[in-house]
C-alpha positions as a Python dict, from the first residue, in 0.01 Angstrom:
ca = {
    (1, 'M'): (0, 0, 0),
    (2, 'S'): (-81, 78, 363),
    (3, 'K'): (174, 182, 623),
    (4, 'A'): (126, -154, 802),
    (5, 'N'): (202, -339, 476),
    (6, 'D'): (510, -122, 420),
    (7, 'T'): (633, -204, 772),
    (8, 'R'): (580, -579, 722),
    (9, 'R'): (757, -567, 385),
    (10, 'E'): (1053, -380, 534),
    (11, 'S'): (1069, -630, 821),
    (12, 'L'): (1067, -923, 577),
    (13, 'I'): (1348, -766, 374),
    (14, 'E'): (1551, -696, 689),
    (15, 'D'): (1505, -1055, 806),
    (16, 'A'): (1607, -1189, 465),
    (17, 'Q'): (1925, -982, 481),
    (18, 'K'): (1994, -1079, 842),
    (19, 'Y'): (1947, -1457, 816),
    (20, 'N'): (2076, -1708, 566),
    (21, 'A'): (1813, -1978, 509),
    (22, 'I'): (2072, -2222, 371),
    (23, 'D'): (2264, -2200, 700),
    (24, 'L'): (1952, -2234, 915),
    (25, 'I'): (1746, -2501, 736),
    (26, 'P'): (1968, -2795, 847),
    (27, 'K'): (1879, -2706, 1207),
    (28, 'V'): (1504, -2742, 1147),
    (29, 'D'): (1387, -3084, 1270),
    (30, 'C'): (1015, -3065, 1200),
    (31, 'P'): (859, -3190, 873),
    (32, 'K'): (899, -2944, 588),
    (33, 'L'): (683, -2897, 278),
    (34, 'F'): (846, -2702, -3),
    (35, 'I'): (580, -2563, -235),
    (36, 'V'): (749, -2431, -546),
    (37, 'A'): (589, -2227, -822),
    (38, 'E'): (719, -2321, -1164),
    (39, 'K'): (686, -1962, -1294),
    (40, 'D'): (810, -1788, -978),
    (41, 'S'): (988, -1467, -1078),
    (42, 'K'): (1094, -1387, -719),
    (43, 'V'): (1245, -1716, -600),
    (44, 'S'): (1397, -1946, -861),
    (45, 'S'): (1334, -2320, -858),
    (46, 'N'): (1711, -2354, -836),
    (47, 'A'): (1725, -2151, -513),
    (48, 'S'): (1434, -2349, -370),
    (49, 'R'): (1601, -2678, -467),
    (50, 'K'): (1923, -2574, -290),
    (51, 'L'): (1724, -2502, 26),
    (52, 'Y'): (1539, -2833, -8),
    (53, 'N'): (1866, -3023, -57),
    (54, 'A'): (2015, -2861, 254),
    (55, 'A'): (1712, -2957, 466),
    (56, 'K'): (1702, -3274, 675),
    (57, 'E'): (1426, -3532, 644),
    (58, 'P'): (1136, -3539, 676),
    (59, 'K'): (1079, -3311, 380),
    (60, 'E'): (868, -3306, 67),
    (61, 'W'): (902, -3120, -264),
    (62, 'F'): (584, -3006, -442),
    (63, 'Q'): (630, -2807, -763),
    (64, 'I'): (321, -2664, -930),
    (65, 'P'): (331, -2621, -1308),
    (66, 'G'): (216, -2280, -1426),
    (67, 'M'): (200, -2125, -1079),
    (68, 'E'): (356, -1784, -1008),
    (69, 'H'): (509, -1647, -686),
    (70, 'K'): (192, -1537, -506),
    (71, 'Y'): (-27, -1843, -515),
    (72, 'Q'): (-324, -1660, -362),
    (73, 'Y'): (-360, -1464, -689),
    (74, 'Q'): (-382, -1779, -902),
    (75, 'S'): (-692, -1955, -1031),
    (76, 'Q'): (-932, -2115, -785),
    (77, 'E'): (-824, -2456, -918),
    (78, 'M'): (-462, -2381, -832),
    (79, 'L'): (-559, -2248, -489),
    (80, 'D'): (-755, -2565, -421),
    (81, 'R'): (-461, -2780, -531),
    (82, 'V'): (-212, -2599, -305),
    (83, 'N'): (-448, -2595, -8),
    (84, 'K'): (-524, -2966, -50),
    (85, 'K'): (-152, -3045, -60),
    (86, 'I'): (-94, -2847, 260),
    (87, 'L'): (-382, -3021, 439),
    (88, 'D'): (-273, -3366, 314),
    (89, 'F'): (82, -3298, 431),
    (90, 'I'): (-36, -3194, 778),
    (91, 'E'): (-266, -3495, 801),
    (92, 'T'): (18, -3729, 700),
    (93, 'Q'): (243, -3579, 968),
    (94, 'D'): (-31, -3621, 1230),
    (95, 'R'): (-50, -3993, 1145),
    (96, 'V'): (327, -4027, 1177),
    (97, 'V'): (320, -3875, 1527),
    (98, 'E'): (36, -4097, 1656),
}
């Protein structure tokens, strides 16, 4: 791992220790898409569901069977599915705003 990657990882860990997502998510007013990997070994579906439940609308839950934590390392089919969901979500939000 490069020094830049080490620095980013340390920063992410520091931020995670500094901020509590459960306390902050109710303050987020924009649309939220929760993409959850069924086989995530880093963030449990339970933890993601708690965050989702604490979030205000508009919000959407999208759990992907068989997916692991780092979706970019999954099959091309899974990548396409996640990317399509993200684009569809953004497009839907654009229509709501218009």
